[in-house]
N, C-alpha and C positions, 0 to 999 in steps of 0.2 A: 796440523789439524787438532791433535790431542791437546797441545798447549793452548790453542785458541778456545777449545771447549772448556778446558780447566779454568781459564780466565773468566769465561762467561759464568760458569758455576760459582766461582769465587765472588764475582760481583753480585750475583743474585743472592748468595748466602749473606753477604754483608748488608745488602739492602733489606733483606728479610729480618736480620737481627736488629737493625736499626728501627724497623717498623714495629717489631714485637716489643721493643723497649717502650716505645710510645704507647703501644696497645696495653701493656701491663699498667702503665701509669693511668691510661684511660679507664681500665677496669677498676683501679683503685678509686678514681673519681666517681665512677658509677656507684661503687659500694658506699662511699662516703655520702653521696647524694641520697641513697636509699636509707641510710642510717640518720639522715638529716644532720650530718656533722658539718657545721659551718665555722668551726674554730681554727686553731693553728694547723692541724693536720690537713684540712681542706686548703688553706692558704698555701701551705708548703707544696701540696700536690699541684696546684695551679702554677706556682712559680717554677717547679722542677720541669713540668711539662713544657712550659713556655721556653725554658732554657734549652731543653733537648731539641725542640723544634727548630731552634735557630742554628743548630750545628748540623750542617748537611753531610750526608754520606759517612756517618760515623757510627760506630758501635762500641761495645765493651767486651772484654774477654768472656768467653763462654761460662766459666765458673762464676764470675761476678754477675753475669746475666742471670744465672740460676739462683744465686743468692738474693737477687732483687725480685725476680719474677716467679719464683717457685710457689708463691702463695703462702709461704711459711713466715714471711717477714711481718713484723708488727705494722709496718707501713712501707710500701714499695718506695715511696718518695724519700722517706727517712733513711732507708737502707742505701739508696742511691747517693744521698747526700753524705752519709757516713763513709762510704767507699770513696767518694770524691775527695773528702778531707784526708783520708788515710793514704790514698794512692796518687792523688793529683793527676797530672797529665798521663801517667802510665796506665790509668784505668781505661783509657780510650784507644781504639784501633781505627786508623784510617786505612781503608782498603788500598791495595797496591794499584788498583785501576784508577784511583783518584790521583791525578798528577798535575804538574805545572801550577798555574795560578790558583786553580780550585783547591789543590792540596794546601797551598800556603794560606788561603782564606780559611779553610777548615781548621788548620793548626792554630791560626790566630784566634779563632772562636773558642777552641778548646782552652787555650791559654787564658783568655778573658773569663771563661766560665770558672776555671779552677781558682782564679783570683777572687771572684765574687762569691764563691762557695762559702767562704768564711763569713761574709756579710749575711748570706742566706741563713747560716746556722745561728748567728747572733740574733737575727730578727726572729727566728723561730723560738729560740730560747727565751727571748724577751716576752713573746706572746704567751709562752707557757707560764712564765713567772707572774704575768699579769693575772692569771687564774688562781694563783696560789692563795690559800687561806691565811697564810702568814708571810711576811716579807722574806724570811730566811728559810722557809720550808725546804726548798730544793737543796740548799746547802747543808741543812741539818740531816737530810736523808742521804745525800750523796756528797760527803765532805770534799772529795777530790774535784768536784765540779767547779768549786770556787776558783781554785788555782788555774784550772783549765780555761775558764771564762776569761780570767785576767790575761793569760798568755795569748789567747786568740785575739782578744780585743786590743791589747797594747803592744804585742810583739809582731802582729801580722804584717806591718810595713817593713820590718827589718829581717824577719825570719820566715822562711818558707813554711807553709802550713804542714807539709809532709814531715819536716824536721820536728815541728811541734808535736805532731801526732805519733812520731816514732817511739817515744818513750811512754806512751799512754796505754794503760790497760784497756783492752777491748770491753771489759765489763762496765766501763763508765757509760757507754752508750746503752748497754742493757739496763743499767740502773736508771738512766735518764728517761728512757722510753716508758718506764713503769711509773711515770709521774702521777697518774690517776690514783694509784694505791698510796703513793707517798702523800698526796694531798689528803687522802682519807685519814691516814695516821696523824698528820699534823692537825687536822680538824678535831680528831678525837682527843689529842693532847690539849688543844685549846679549850674544848668543852670541859674537860676534866679540871683544868686549871681554873676556869671560870666558876665551876661548881664548888671547887675547894675554897675559893675566895669568898663565895657567897655564904658559905656555912661557917666560915672562920669566926671565932668569938671576937667581939668588939674589944678594942684596947681600952684599958681603964685610963681615965683622965689623970 
């Protein structure tokens, strides 16, 4: 009887954790809507929510869940994507109560999601770059981002994303998510350069 009750409680806890993950993504969507954010972060939120809905009966480890949904993250969707890139399949937990064919289906969906998480990141990064005041602004502000981009884009078919991420400093994501300030600095440099060129003395013939 005790074992039966324990299994019920475990199943309920897993279902609740899965639901709360979707709820925190939903709360982010609500916040972005209130802030009238319709750019890359909103698109990322929509994509991550859609991906999580498609994986039934799954959750993530409690500590990871806290990192995503504590309200301290720059973006719940971005943090979930970062953890997906860093941990791959190991990020997710399939409850013991999910067995047989359903478990195989769930695992297959996790495998598929972790594979496309690279494409999701590349798409998000491309959207951010499209907002940049200068073509190389992000690479000037976050030099290590260029090599990271190349590795994900060109090595993704041959090298597992977790292996690519293994040697990467976590600060690369911290710097990347600070792109609004990076763009401000690039814009300031661009204006300063333009002003300097406009006041430069004309060359003698």
